[in-house]
C-alpha positions as CSV (number, residue, x, y, z in Angstrom):
1,M,-9.6,-9.0,-17.2
2,A,-10.5,-11.9,-19.5
3,S,-7.7,-13.4,-21.4
4,Q,-9.0,-12.2,-24.8
5,D,-7.9,-8.7,-23.6
6,W,-4.3,-9.9,-23.9
7,F,-4.5,-9.1,-27.6
8,E,-4.7,-5.4,-26.7
9,K,-1.9,-5.5,-24.0
10,D,1.8,-5.4,-24.7
11,F,3.0,-6.4,-21.3
12,Y,6.6,-6.4,-22.5
13,A,6.2,-2.7,-23.5
14,V,4.5,-1.9,-20.2
15,L,7.6,-3.2,-18.3
16,G,10.0,-1.7,-20.9
17,V,11.7,-5.0,-21.7
18,K,12.3,-7.2,-24.8
19,K,10.4,-10.3,-25.5
20,D,13.3,-12.5,-24.7
21,V,13.9,-10.9,-21.3
22,S,15.3,-13.3,-18.7
23,E,13.5,-13.9,-15.4
24,A,16.2,-11.9,-13.5
25,E,16.0,-8.9,-15.9
26,L,12.2,-9.0,-15.7
27,K,12.2,-9.0,-11.9
28,K,14.7,-6.1,-11.9
29,A,12.6,-4.0,-14.4
30,Y,9.4,-4.7,-12.4
31,R,10.8,-3.8,-9.0
32,K,12.2,-0.5,-10.3
33,L,8.8,0.5,-11.8
34,A,6.8,-0.8,-8.8
35,R,8.9,1.3,-6.4
36,Q,8.4,4.4,-8.6
37,Y,4.6,4.1,-9.0
38,H,3.6,2.3,-5.8
39,P,0.6,4.1,-4.1
40,D,2.6,4.4,-0.9
41,S,5.2,6.5,-2.8
42,N,2.4,8.6,-4.6
43,P,-0.4,9.2,-2.2
44,G,-3.5,10.5,-3.9
45,D,-2.0,10.2,-7.4
46,A,-4.7,8.4,-9.4
47,A,-2.4,8.3,-12.5
48,A,0.4,6.6,-10.5
49,E,-2.0,4.1,-9.0
50,A,-3.3,3.2,-12.5
51,R,0.2,2.8,-13.8
52,F,1.0,0.6,-10.8
53,K,-1.9,-1.7,-11.5
54,E,-0.9,-1.9,-15.2
55,I,2.7,-2.8,-14.2
56,S,1.5,-5.4,-11.6
57,E,-0.8,-7.0,-14.3
58,A,2.0,-7.2,-16.8
59,H,4.3,-8.7,-14.2
60,S,1.8,-11.2,-13.0
61,V,1.6,-12.7,-16.4
62,L,5.3,-12.5,-17.6
63,S,6.7,-13.8,-14.3
64,D,4.8,-17.0,-14.4
65,P,6.4,-19.3,-17.1
66,A,3.0,-20.9,-17.9
67,Q,1.1,-17.7,-18.2
68,R,3.9,-16.1,-20.2
69,A,3.9,-19.0,-22.7
70,E,0.1,-18.8,-22.9
71,Y,0.2,-15.0,-23.4
72,D,2.9,-15.3,-26.2
73,Q,0.8,-18.0,-27.8
74,V,-2.4,-16.0,-27.6
75,R,-0.8,-12.9,-29.0
76,A,0.7,-14.9,-31.9
77,M,-2.7,-16.6,-32.7
78,G,-4.7,-13.4,-33.2
79,S,-8.3,-12.8,-32.3
80,G,-9.5,-16.4,-33.0
81,A,-8.9,-17.6,-29.3
82,R,-11.3,-16.8,-26.6
83,F,-10.9,-17.4,-22.8
84,T,-13.5,-17.6,-20.0
85,A,-13.9,-14.3,-18.1
86,G,-12.7,-14.0,-14.5
87,G,-14.6,-13.5,-11.4
88,A,-16.8,-10.6,-10.1
89,P,-15.8,-9.0,-6.7
90,G,-17.6,-10.0,-3.6
91,G,-16.8,-9.2,0.0
92,F,-17.1,-10.3,3.7
93,D,-19.8,-9.2,6.0
94,D,-18.3,-6.5,8.1
95,V,-16.6,-8.4,11.0
96,F,-13.7,-7.6,8.8
97,G,-15.3,-6.9,5.5
98,G,-18.0,-8.4,3.2
99,M,-18.8,-12.0,2.3
100,F,-17.3,-14.2,-0.3
101,G,-18.2,-13.2,-3.9
102,Q,-20.3,-15.4,-6.0
103,G,-19.7,-15.5,-9.7
104,Q,-19.6,-17.4,-12.8
105,R,-17.9,-20.8,-13.1
106,G,-15.0,-21.6,-15.3
107,G,-13.0,-18.5,-14.4
108,Q,-9.5,-18.0,-15.9
109,R,-7.8,-15.0,-14.2
110,T,-8.3,-12.8,-11.3
111,A,-8.8,-9.0,-11.6
112,P,-5.5,-7.1,-12.0
113,G,-4.1,-5.1,-9.2
114,G,-0.8,-6.5,-7.8
115,F,-1.9,-9.3,-5.6
116,E,0.8,-10.7,-3.2
117,D,1.1,-13.8,-1.3
118,I,0.4,-13.5,2.5
119,F,3.9,-14.5,3.3
120,G,5.5,-12.7,0.4
121,G,7.0,-9.2,0.5
122,M,5.6,-6.1,-1.3
123,F,8.2,-6.7,-4.0
124,G,9.3,-10.1,-2.9
125,N,8.3,-13.6,-3.9
126,G,4.6,-13.1,-3.8
127,R,3.2,-13.6,-7.3
128,F,0.7,-11.2,-8.8
129,G,-2.4,-12.5,-10.6
130,Q,-3.1,-16.1,-11.5
131,T,-4.6,-17.9,-14.4
132,N,-7.0,-20.7,-13.6
133,G,-6.4,-23.0,-16.5
134,G,-5.7,-22.9,-20.2
135,F,-7.8,-23.0,-23.4
136,R,-11.1,-24.8,-22.9
137,G,-10.5,-28.5,-23.5
138,Y,-6.8,-28.1,-23.1
139,G,-4.4,-28.3,-20.2
140,G,-6.3,-30.6,-17.8
141,P,-8.6,-29.7,-15.0
142,T,-9.6,-26.1,-14.5
143,K,-8.6,-24.3,-11.4
144,G,-11.4,-23.0,-9.3
145,R,-12.4,-19.3,-9.5
146,D,-10.6,-16.8,-7.2
147,Q,-12.8,-14.9,-4.8
148,V,-12.1,-11.5,-3.6
149,A,-13.1,-9.7,-0.3
150,T,-12.2,-6.7,1.8
151,V,-10.9,-6.9,5.4
152,G,-11.1,-3.8,7.6
153,L,-8.4,-3.4,10.3
154,E,-7.7,-1.1,13.1
155,F,-4.5,0.9,12.6
156,M,-2.7,-0.9,15.5
157,T,-3.7,-4.3,14.1
158,A,-2.2,-3.6,10.7
159,I,1.0,-2.4,12.3
160,Q,1.4,-5.3,14.6
161,G,-0.3,-8.1,12.8
162,D,-2.9,-10.5,14.2
163,T,-5.1,-13.4,13.4
164,V,-8.6,-12.5,12.4
165,T,-11.7,-14.6,11.9
166,L,-13.8,-14.3,8.6
167,E,-17.3,-15.7,8.6
168,R,-18.2,-17.7,5.5
169,P,-21.6,-17.3,3.9
170,G,-24.3,-19.8,4.7
171,G,-22.9,-20.7,8.2
172,G,-19.9,-22.5,6.9
173,K,-16.8,-23.0,9.1
174,P,-15.1,-19.6,9.9
175,L,-11.8,-19.0,8.3
176,Q,-8.8,-18.0,10.4
177,V,-6.5,-15.5,8.5
178,K,-3.1,-14.5,9.8
179,I,-2.5,-10.8,9.0
180,P,1.2,-10.1,8.7
181,A,2.7,-7.3,10.7
182,G,3.2,-4.1,8.7
183,V,0.4,-4.6,6.2
184,A,-0.5,-1.4,4.4
185,D,-3.9,0.2,3.4
186,G,-4.8,-1.1,0.0
187,Q,-2.4,-4.0,0.1
188,K,-3.7,-7.4,-1.3
189,I,-3.2,-10.7,0.5
190,R,-3.6,-14.0,-1.4
191,L,-4.6,-17.0,0.4
192,R,-3.9,-20.0,-1.8
193,G,-6.6,-22.6,-2.2
194,K,-9.2,-20.7,-0.1
195,G,-11.3,-19.7,-3.0
196,E,-14.0,-21.5,-5.0
197,P,-13.5,-25.2,-5.7
198,S,-12.7,-26.5,-9.1
199,P,-15.7,-27.5,-11.2
200,D,-13.9,-30.5,-12.7
201,G,-11.6,-31.8,-9.8
202,G,-8.7,-29.3,-10.3
203,E,-7.0,-27.1,-7.8
204,A,-9.2,-24.7,-5.8
205,G,-9.1,-21.1,-6.4
206,D,-7.5,-18.5,-4.2
207,L,-9.0,-15.9,-1.9
208,V,-7.7,-12.4,-2.4
209,L,-8.1,-10.0,0.4
210,T,-7.8,-6.2,0.0
211,V,-6.8,-4.5,3.3
212,Q,-8.4,-1.4,4.5
213,V,-6.8,0.3,7.4
214,R,-8.8,2.7,9.6
215,K,-7.1,6.0,10.3
216,H,-5.4,6.6,13.7
217,P,-6.3,9.9,15.5
218,V,-2.6,10.8,16.0
219,F,-0.2,8.7,13.7
220,E,0.0,8.6,10.0
221,R,1.8,5.9,8.1
222,D,4.5,6.9,5.5
223,G,5.9,3.6,4.0
224,I,7.8,2.0,6.9
225,H,7.8,5.2,8.9
226,L,5.2,6.7,11.2
227,R,4.6,10.5,11.3
228,V,3.2,12.6,14.1
229,D,2.7,16.3,14.4
230,V,4.0,17.7,17.7
231,P,3.1,21.2,18.9
232,V,5.6,23.3,20.8
233,T,5.3,26.6,22.3
234,F,7.0,29.7,20.8
235,V,9.4,29.9,23.8
236,E,10.3,26.3,23.4
237,A,11.0,26.7,19.7
238,A,12.9,30.0,20.2
239,L,15.1,29.0,23.3
240,G,15.2,25.2,22.8
241,A,13.6,22.6,25.1
242,T,13.3,18.9,25.8
243,I,9.9,17.7,25.0
244,E,7.9,14.4,25.2
245,V,6.7,12.7,21.9
246,P,4.1,10.0,21.9
247,T,5.0,6.6,20.3
248,L,2.6,4.0,18.9
249,G,1.8,1.3,21.6
250,G,4.6,2.4,23.8
251,A,5.7,5.1,26.4
252,P,6.5,8.7,25.3
253,V,10.1,9.4,24.3
254,K,12.1,12.6,25.0
255,L,13.4,14.8,22.1
256,K,15.6,17.8,22.1
257,V,14.3,20.9,20.3
258,A,17.2,23.0,19.3
259,P,17.0,26.8,19.8
260,G,15.6,28.5,16.9
261,T,13.6,25.5,15.6
262,P,11.1,26.5,12.9
263,S,7.7,25.0,12.3
264,G,7.9,22.1,9.9
265,R,11.3,20.8,11.2
266,V,11.2,16.9,11.4
267,L,12.8,15.3,14.5
268,R,13.6,11.5,14.1
269,V,13.1,8.7,16.6
270,K,15.1,5.7,15.3
271,G,13.3,2.3,15.3
272,R,9.9,3.4,16.4
273,G,8.2,3.1,13.0
274,V,6.7,0.0,11.2
275,T,8.4,-3.3,11.2
276,T,8.1,-5.2,7.9
277,N,10.1,-7.7,6.0
278,K,12.0,-4.7,4.5
279,G,13.1,-3.6,8.0
280,T,12.0,-1.2,10.7
281,G,11.2,2.4,10.0
282,D,11.4,5.4,12.3
283,L,9.0,7.8,14.0
284,L,9.1,11.3,12.3
285,A,7.9,14.0,14.6
286,T,7.1,17.3,12.7
287,V,7.4,20.4,14.9
288,Q,4.4,22.7,14.8
289,V,5.0,26.1,16.6
290,A,1.8,26.8,18.6
291,V,0.9,30.5,18.5
292,P,-1.2,31.9,21.4
293,A,-4.7,32.7,20.5
294,H,-5.2,35.1,23.3
295,L,-2.7,37.4,25.0
296,S,-3.3,39.3,28.3
297,A,-2.5,43.1,28.2
298,E,0.7,42.5,30.2
299,A,1.9,39.6,27.9
300,Q,1.1,41.8,24.8
301,K,3.2,44.6,26.4
302,H,6.2,42.3,26.9
303,L,5.8,40.8,23.4
304,Q,5.9,44.3,21.9
305,A,9.0,45.1,23.9
306,F,10.6,41.8,22.6
307,A,9.7,42.7,19.0
308,A,11.3,46.2,19.4
309,A,14.5,44.4,20.7
310,L,14.9,42.3,17.6
311,P,17.0,43.3,14.6
312,A,15.1,45.3,11.9
313,E,14.9,42.7,9.3
314,N,12.1,41.1,7.2
315,P,12.2,37.3,6.9
316,R,10.4,37.6,3.6
317,D,12.9,39.8,1.8
318,E,14.8,36.8,0.3
319,L,11.5,35.1,-0.8
320,I,10.3,38.3,-2.7
321,T,13.6,38.7,-4.3
322,R,13.7,35.2,-5.6
323,A,10.2,35.4,-6.8
324,Q,11.0,38.4,-8.9
325,G,13.7,36.4,-10.5
């Protein structure tokens, strides 16, 4: 978003703070809203994702003293001030994404979306967004344009972290990028000074990577936890059993299934989730009772005898009563 759009944005209202908000109060308000609307907490919710981007954009400006002062000045001046627009997205060729974006010179700000430093936490010290200078003719050399790209990662690489090689366009020197352990799908990583050079001798722009994590055939990520569906037989669920559950990158672990365990019950394996700077999550195993698709005549006879031995009760009676109010 170009800086002229600041006239239409009340970043203080977006974060629910007063104009004289302190740095500590601003950070507290932002973290509360970011946790509430973060895509990891609202999977598939487009409205929450849009709100998160709006919150991140507001925080990226107000958390930087220089940007905040510039924003306040622009809002006070009215529509007479104009800034140079920011960069168009590019991408790296698919070793790990597309190639560096090429765009106009003289850029001022990156596109909004909650960018974070490669060594910063999701809600830690990584700053979101970055201006590339001030008014034209004011504030000294212009910062180079930021460049954006996408990096595709295997599920295991995203969980464990790794160093990947990104090829630059035109046969330039490849760029070695350290991917932190626990990086999430859709997360953005900012590489300081790895973007476009300044047109007038100033600081180079940044490179902003958007992470795309490929799905795993067995495991699914849930914040810092991992989830896996584990089928059990009807007999195991009814009588109880000790079963083996797979773990990501390790040997299976044994879990006890209590007698009478229903489908959907979650069994927890401590410390076998995702390790990030927030801590280490758990492996959440959801029990799925597997019903036989085919029964022999003898098995069907025994099952009918079993059904006849059960108490005459309907497990849906309470559901129907509650539905009728």
